[in-house]
C-alpha positions as CSV (number, residue, x, y, z in Angstrom):
1,M,8.1,6.0,-19.7
2,L,9.0,6.4,-16.1
3,E,6.1,8.8,-15.5
4,I,3.7,6.2,-16.9
5,S,5.0,3.4,-14.7
6,I,4.9,5.6,-11.6
7,F,1.4,6.7,-12.4
8,S,0.4,3.1,-13.0
9,I,1.8,2.1,-9.6
10,L,0.0,5.0,-7.8
11,A,-3.2,4.2,-9.6
12,L,-3.0,0.5,-8.6
13,F,-2.4,1.6,-5.0
14,M,-5.4,3.9,-5.2
15,I,-7.7,1.3,-6.7
16,G,-6.4,-1.4,-4.2
17,G,-6.9,0.9,-1.2
18,S,-10.4,1.8,-2.4
19,I,-11.3,-1.8,-2.9
20,A,-9.9,-2.6,0.6
21,M,-11.9,0.3,2.1
22,I,-15.2,-0.9,0.6
23,S,-14.8,-4.7,0.9
24,N,-13.3,-5.1,4.5
25,K,-15.7,-5.9,7.2
26,Q,-13.2,-4.9,9.9
27,T,-13.3,-1.1,10.2
28,V,-9.6,-0.8,11.1
29,F,-8.5,-2.5,7.8
30,A,-11.0,-0.3,5.9
31,A,-9.4,2.8,7.4
32,F,-6.0,1.5,6.4
33,G,-7.3,1.1,2.8
34,F,-8.5,4.7,3.0
35,L,-5.0,5.7,4.1
36,V,-3.4,3.9,1.2
37,A,-5.8,5.5,-1.3
38,M,-5.2,9.0,0.1
39,I,-1.4,8.6,0.0
40,A,-1.6,7.5,-3.6
41,L,-3.7,10.5,-4.4
42,A,-1.1,12.7,-2.8
43,G,1.5,11.0,-5.0
44,L,-0.6,11.8,-8.1
45,F,-0.8,15.4,-7.1
46,A,3.0,15.5,-6.7
47,M,3.3,14.0,-10.2
48,L,1.2,16.9,-11.5
49,N,3.7,19.4,-10.0
50,S,1.1,20.5,-7.4
51,Q,3.3,20.2,-4.4
52,F,0.9,22.3,-2.3
53,L,-2.0,20.0,-3.0
54,A,0.1,16.9,-2.3
55,I,1.2,18.3,1.1
56,A,-2.3,19.5,1.9
57,Q,-3.7,16.1,0.9
58,I,-1.2,14.4,3.3
59,L,-1.8,16.9,6.1
60,V,-5.6,17.0,5.9
61,S,-6.7,13.6,4.6
62,V,-3.9,11.4,6.0
63,G,-3.0,13.5,9.0
64,A,-6.4,14.5,10.2
65,V,-9.2,12.5,8.7
66,V,-7.6,9.1,8.9
67,V,-6.2,9.7,12.4
68,L,-9.6,10.8,13.6
69,S,-11.3,7.9,11.9
70,M,-8.8,5.5,13.5
71,L,-9.3,7.1,16.9
72,T,-13.1,6.8,16.5
73,I,-12.9,3.2,15.3
74,L,-10.7,2.1,18.1
75,T,-12.8,4.0,20.7
76,V,-16.1,2.7,19.5
77,N,-14.7,-0.9,19.1
78,A,-17.4,-2.1,16.7
79,Q,-17.6,-5.9,16.6
80,S,-18.4,-7.9,13.5
81,K,-21.5,-9.4,15.1
82,S,-23.1,-6.0,15.5
83,L,-22.6,-5.1,11.8
84,P,-25.5,-5.5,9.4
85,Q,-25.6,-8.5,7.1
86,E,-25.1,-7.5,3.5
87,P,-25.7,-10.5,1.3
88,N,-26.0,-8.5,-2.0
89,K,-23.0,-6.2,-1.4
90,T,-21.1,-7.3,-4.5
91,K,-24.2,-6.8,-6.7
92,W,-24.7,-3.3,-5.4
93,I,-21.1,-2.4,-6.0
94,I,-21.3,-3.7,-9.6
95,L,-24.6,-1.9,-10.2
96,T,-23.2,1.4,-8.8
97,S,-20.1,1.0,-10.9
98,I,-22.2,0.6,-14.0
99,L,-24.4,3.6,-13.1
100,V,-21.3,5.8,-12.4
101,A,-19.4,4.8,-15.6
102,P,-21.2,7.3,-17.9
103,F,-20.5,10.1,-15.5
104,T,-16.9,9.1,-15.3
105,I,-16.6,9.1,-19.1
106,L,-18.3,12.5,-19.3
107,L,-15.9,13.9,-16.6
108,Y,-12.9,12.5,-18.4
109,K,-14.0,14.1,-21.7
110,T,-14.6,17.4,-19.9
111,L,-11.2,17.3,-18.1
112,T,-9.3,16.6,-21.3
113,T,-10.7,19.8,-22.9
114,L,-10.1,22.0,-19.9
115,P,-6.4,22.7,-20.4
116,D,-7.2,24.7,-23.5
117,H,-9.5,27.0,-21.5
118,F,-7.0,27.5,-18.8
119,S,-4.0,28.3,-21.0
120,T,-5.1,32.0,-21.1
121,M,-5.4,32.4,-17.3
122,E,-2.5,33.7,-15.2
123,T,-0.7,31.3,-13.0
124,I,-1.8,30.7,-9.5
125,N,0.9,30.1,-7.0
126,T,0.7,29.0,-3.4
127,K,0.8,32.6,-2.1
128,V,-2.3,33.6,-4.1
129,L,-4.0,30.3,-3.1
130,G,-3.2,30.8,0.6
131,K,-4.4,34.4,0.6
132,E,-7.7,33.3,-1.0
133,M,-8.1,30.4,1.3
134,F,-7.4,32.2,4.5
135,S,-9.4,35.4,3.5
136,H,-12.6,34.2,1.8
137,W,-12.8,30.5,2.8
138,V,-11.8,30.5,6.4
139,L,-15.3,30.4,7.8
140,P,-16.5,27.5,5.6
141,F,-13.3,25.6,6.4
142,E,-13.7,26.1,10.2
143,I,-17.4,25.2,10.0
144,L,-16.5,21.9,8.2
145,S,-13.9,21.1,10.8
146,I,-16.4,21.7,13.7
147,L,-19.0,19.6,11.8
148,L,-16.5,16.7,11.5
149,L,-15.5,17.0,15.1
150,S,-19.1,17.0,16.3
151,A,-19.8,13.9,14.2
152,M,-16.9,12.1,15.7
153,V,-17.9,13.0,19.3
154,G,-21.5,12.0,18.5
155,A,-20.4,8.6,17.2
156,I,-18.4,8.1,20.4
157,V,-21.4,9.1,22.6
158,I,-23.8,6.8,20.8
159,A,-21.3,3.9,21.0
160,R,-20.8,4.5,24.7
161,K,-24.6,4.5,25.4
162,S,-25.1,1.2,23.5
163,K,-22.1,-0.3,25.3
164,K,-23.5,0.8,28.7
165,K,-26.9,-0.7,27.8
166,E,-25.1,-4.0,26.9
167,D,-23.2,-4.0,30.1
168,N,-26.4,-3.4,32.1
169,T,-28.3,-6.2,30.4
170,T,-25.5,-8.7,30.9
171,Q,-25.3,-7.7,34.6
172,T,-29.1,-8.1,35.0
173,N,-29.0,-11.5,33.2
174,S,-26.1,-12.7,35.4
175,R,-28.0,-11.6,38.5
176,E,-31.1,-13.5,37.4
177,R,-29.1,-16.6,36.7
178,S,-27.4,-16.5,40.1
179,R,-30.7,-16.4,42.0
180,P,-31.9,-19.9,43.2
């Protein structure tokens, strides 16, 4: 009974964080929603006795992705007036949820039959996982990290250019107004 209640609380936090991430117009609050959802996911991994995945989730998603996202958001300083107007946002969320529901049910049915197939496999511990990850998967992992870093730098450069253009136009407009 305790496991079900802990799972329910973590699931509520994950759903609440996901809804906050999607529905907030202020990007800082959306990033906090993402943070809550990722911490709840780490808690779910811990409940499944996957301590390595829980710690990796906290280190990678919470420690790296959320911090970099917050840094980018605060550096870019996007204002609500520059965001696009989305009058049909709720309709799109409902339509997407309806379209994704059959795939979710299919995934659930698949995952409930998987433990039978894995019962014959040998156990994988963190030593085997670490050896595999740092021998065969180092290059894709590093390429992904460079890709994420370049995306963050690109977003900052684009934001700086548009901010400079706004500053130049406001300076030009103030000069024209001050002329007699």
